[in-house]
C-alpha positions as CSV (number, residue, x, y, z in Angstrom):
1,M,-41.1,85.1,-95.6
2,P,-39.5,88.1,-97.4
3,E,-41.1,89.4,-100.6
4,K,-39.5,88.0,-103.8
5,T,-37.2,90.2,-105.7
6,E,-38.0,91.2,-109.3
7,A,-35.3,88.7,-110.5
8,Q,-36.9,85.9,-108.5
9,K,-40.4,86.7,-109.9
10,K,-39.0,86.8,-113.5
11,A,-37.2,83.5,-113.0
12,Q,-40.3,81.8,-111.5
13,K,-42.4,83.1,-114.4
14,K,-40.0,81.8,-117.0
15,Y,-39.8,78.4,-115.2
16,M,-43.7,78.1,-115.0
17,E,-44.0,78.9,-118.7
18,K,-42.6,75.4,-119.4
19,F,-45.7,73.7,-117.9
20,V,-49.4,73.4,-118.5
21,E,-52.1,72.7,-115.9
22,V,-54.4,69.8,-116.2
23,K,-57.6,69.8,-114.2
24,V,-58.7,66.5,-112.6
25,R,-62.0,66.2,-110.9
26,M,-62.4,64.1,-107.8
27,T,-64.3,64.1,-104.5
28,P,-62.8,66.0,-101.6
29,E,-62.4,62.7,-99.8
30,R,-60.4,61.2,-102.7
31,R,-58.2,64.3,-102.9
32,S,-57.4,64.0,-99.2
33,A,-56.5,60.3,-99.7
34,V,-54.2,61.1,-102.7
35,Q,-52.6,64.0,-100.7
36,A,-52.1,61.7,-97.7
37,H,-50.6,58.9,-99.8
38,A,-48.2,61.3,-101.5
39,E,-47.1,62.8,-98.2
40,A,-46.6,59.2,-96.8
41,Q,-44.3,58.5,-99.8
42,G,-42.4,61.7,-99.2
43,E,-43.5,63.5,-102.3
44,S,-45.7,66.3,-103.4
45,T,-49.2,65.5,-104.7
46,T,-48.1,66.6,-108.2
47,G,-45.0,64.5,-108.0
48,F,-47.1,61.4,-107.0
49,I,-49.7,61.9,-109.7
50,N,-47.0,62.3,-112.4
51,R,-45.2,59.2,-111.1
52,A,-48.4,57.3,-111.1
53,I,-49.1,58.4,-114.7
54,D,-45.5,57.5,-115.8
55,E,-45.6,54.1,-114.2
56,T,-49.0,53.2,-115.6
57,M,-48.0,54.3,-119.1
58,E,-44.8,52.3,-118.9
59,R,-46.7,49.2,-117.7
60,D,-49.4,49.6,-120.3
61,N,-46.7,50.0,-123.1
62,A,-44.8,46.9,-121.9
63,A,-48.0,44.7,-121.9
64,P,-48.2,42.3,-124.9
65,G,-50.4,43.9,-127.6
66,A,-50.4,47.2,-125.8
67,A,-52.9,49.7,-127.0
68,G,-54.6,47.0,-129.1
69,G,-52.1,47.4,-131.9
70,A,-49.6,44.9,-133.4
71,T,-46.3,44.7,-131.7
72,E,-43.1,45.2,-133.6
73,G,-42.7,42.4,-136.2
74,E,-46.3,41.4,-136.1
75,I,-49.0,41.8,-138.7
76,A,-52.4,42.8,-137.3
77,G,-55.2,40.7,-138.6
78,P,-56.8,37.3,-138.4
79,S,-54.6,34.2,-138.4
80,D,-54.5,31.7,-141.3
């Protein structure tokens, strides 16, 4: 693969500045399983992990009484 031009390097650097990295610890076996699953789904490992996070957060937020707080229109506290 040919070396990147200075413009390509600059564009990639600018693009990558939009992101932060998050470290997740797991066993090598689990990492392999996650990578294999992502590949089987036709996505990158990062894409799969982000999708899993998004879907879980959406499901958690849709659950009644999500996050242990009162839902809209409810008053938290004991019933009369």
